[in-house]
C-alpha positions in Angstrom: 0.0 0.0 0.0 1.3 3.4 -1.0 2.1 6.1 1.6 -0.8 8.2 0.3 -3.3 5.3 0.5 -2.1 4.6 4.1 -2.4 8.3 4.9 -6.0 8.3 3.7 -6.8 5.3 5.8 -5.4 6.9 8.9 -7.4 10.1 8.3 -10.6 8.1 7.6 -10.2 6.2 10.9 -9.6 9.4 12.9 -12.7 11.1 11.4 -15.0 8.1 11.8 -13.8 7.8 15.4 -14.5 11.5 16.0 -18.0 11.2 14.4 -18.8 8.3 16.7 -17.9 10.4 19.7 -20.1 13.4 18.7 -22.7 14.4 21.2 -26.3 13.5 20.3 -27.3 17.1 20.3 -24.7 18.0 17.8 -25.7 15.2 15.4 -29.4 16.2 15.8 -28.8 20.0 15.2 -26.2 19.7 12.4 -28.7 18.9 9.5 -30.7 22.1 10.1 -27.6 24.3 10.3 -26.1 22.7 7.2 -29.3 23.3 5.3 -29.3 27.0 6.3 -25.7 27.6 5.1 -26.1 25.5 1.9 -29.2 27.3 0.9 -27.4 30.6 1.0 -24.8 29.4 -1.5 -25.1 31.4 -4.8 -24.2 28.2 -6.6 -27.6 26.7 -5.5 -29.6 29.9 -5.8 -30.3 29.4 -9.5 -29.8 25.7 -9.8 -32.6 23.8 -11.5 -31.1 20.4 -10.9 -28.9 19.4 -8.0 -27.3 16.0 -7.4 -27.2 15.2 -3.7 -27.4 12.2 -1.5 -29.3 10.8 1.6 -27.1 10.8 4.7 -26.9 7.7 6.8 -25.5 6.9 10.2 -23.3 9.6 11.6 -22.9 11.5 8.3 -23.9 15.1 8.5 -27.6 15.0 7.9 -29.0 16.0 4.5 -32.7 15.5 4.9 -33.7 19.1 5.7 -31.6 20.4 2.8 -33.1 17.9 0.3 -36.6 18.9 1.4 -35.8 22.6 1.2 -34.4 22.3 -2.3 -37.5 20.3 -3.4 -39.8 23.1 -1.9 -37.8 25.6 -4.0 -38.8 23.6 -7.1 -35.3 22.2 -7.6 -35.1 18.8 -9.3 -33.0 16.8 -6.8 -31.1 13.7 -8.1 -30.1 11.0 -5.6 -27.7 8.1 -6.2 -28.6 4.5 -6.5 -25.6 2.2 -5.8 -25.0 -0.4 -8.5 -23.4 -3.8 -8.0 -20.1 -2.6 -9.5 -20.1 0.4 -7.0 -20.9 2.9 -9.7 -23.9 5.2 -9.3 -27.2 5.4 -11.1 -29.6 8.3 -10.3 -33.2 8.8 -9.6 -35.3 11.8 -8.6 -36.1 12.6 -5.0 -39.8 12.6 -4.5 -39.8 13.1 -0.7 -39.1 10.9 2.3 -41.9 8.6 1.5 -40.3 7.8 -1.8 -37.1 6.4 -0.2 -36.5 2.7 0.2 -33.9 0.8 2.2 -31.1 -0.6 0.2 -27.9 -2.5 0.8 -25.1 -1.3 3.1 -27.7 0.6 5.2 -28.4 3.1 2.4 -31.7 4.9 1.6 -32.4 5.2 -2.1 -35.2 6.7 -4.2 -37.7 4.0 -5.3 -38.6 5.8 -8.6 -37.4 5.2 -12.1 -33.7 5.0 -12.7 -32.4 7.8 -14.9 -29.0 6.3 -15.9 -25.4 6.9 -14.8 -25.1 9.9 -17.1 -28.0 11.8 -15.4 -25.6 13.5 -13.1 -24.1 15.4 -16.0 -27.4 17.4 -16.1 -26.8 18.8 -12.5 -26.2 22.5 -12.0 -24.4 21.7 -8.7 -23.3 18.5 -7.0 -23.4 18.0 -3.3 -20.8 15.3 -2.2 -20.4 13.2 0.9 -17.0 13.2 2.5 -14.9 12.7 5.6 -12.5 15.7 5.3 -11.3 18.5 3.0 -8.2 20.5 3.0 -7.2 24.1 2.3 -6.7 23.3 -1.4 -10.3 21.8 -1.6 -9.1 18.2 -1.8 -11.9 16.0 -0.5 -11.4 12.7 1.2 -14.2 10.2 0.7 -14.8 6.8 2.2 -12.6 5.0 -0.4 -15.2 3.1 -2.3 -14.5 4.9 -5.5 -18.2 5.6 -6.4 -17.8 9.4 -6.5 -14.4 9.1 -8.3 -16.4 7.6 -11.1 -19.0 10.3 -10.9 -16.4 13.1 -11.1 -14.6 11.4 -13.9 -17.9 11.1 -15.8 -18.6 14.8 -15.3 -15.1 15.6 -16.6 -15.5 13.3 -19.6 -18.8 15.0 -20.5 -17.3 18.5 -20.2 -19.7 19.2 -17.3 -18.2 21.5 -14.6 -20.9 21.9 -12.0 -19.8 23.4 -8.7 -18.8 20.7 -6.3 -19.7 21.1 -2.6 -18.9 18.7 0.3 -21.0 18.6 3.5 -19.0 18.1 6.7 -18.9 18.6 10.4 -16.8 21.4 12.0 -13.3 20.1 12.5 -13.2 18.1 9.3 -11.7 21.0 7.4 -8.0 20.4 7.7 -4.8 22.0 6.5 -4.0 19.0 4.3 -5.4 15.6 3.4 -3.6 13.0 1.4 -4.4 13.2 -2.3 -3.7 11.3 -5.5 -3.5 12.6 -9.0 -7.0 11.5 -9.9 -8.5 13.4 -6.9 -10.5 16.5 -7.8 -10.9 19.6 -5.7 -14.2 20.9 -4.5 -15.3 24.5 -4.7 -16.6 24.7 -1.2 -17.3 22.9 2.1 -20.4 23.5 4.2 -20.2 22.8 7.9 -22.8 23.6 10.6 -21.1 26.9 11.4 -19.6 28.1 8.2 -19.0 27.9 4.4 -15.4 27.4 3.4 -14.4 28.4 -0.1 -11.3 27.1 -1.9 -11.3 29.2 -5.0 -11.1 26.4 -7.5 -13.5 25.5 -10.3 -14.8 22.6 -8.3 -14.5 20.1 -11.2 -11.0 20.6 -12.5 -8.4 17.8 -12.0 -5.6 18.3 -9.5 -2.4 19.5 -11.2 
């Protein structure tokens, strides 16, 4: 295993341990604070289609944000995990339209729109475990979103990329590999952190 890969594993362990130790009040209040900050992003103000995700476990909660976007009239696309760990997409039709899937996930039960549907998004909200001062995002390591970001790049689509995190998960540096792509911003319960990049460009 390379030094970068081992470094990523170490950061993932540290972040997951910290999330497990969060106070119940912080976990409960974070989704509403995240939604407030995210909804103020200019990148979401005029978005007609937003690719997002349903948080699970100790991830920063996304439900209030999904519902608020839908109330705005935004078409919200949610991922559907495929057997090869790639992502299909389906429209969010409210909490009643979510069904339990493998790995503890909640997925939309409606028609599948295809892997390329994400290229229609005006903004993409990403899960993550950490981000650094250069906007480099650390995911869980499954590679699903690496494929999504590569698909966007191949299609010439450059929607703003925004990662949703807890406070304390914005770090000076996280280990990164050449295929990793920076995000434009990170939203936490107390702030919006901007990194100045295009949010879809490959790391140089």
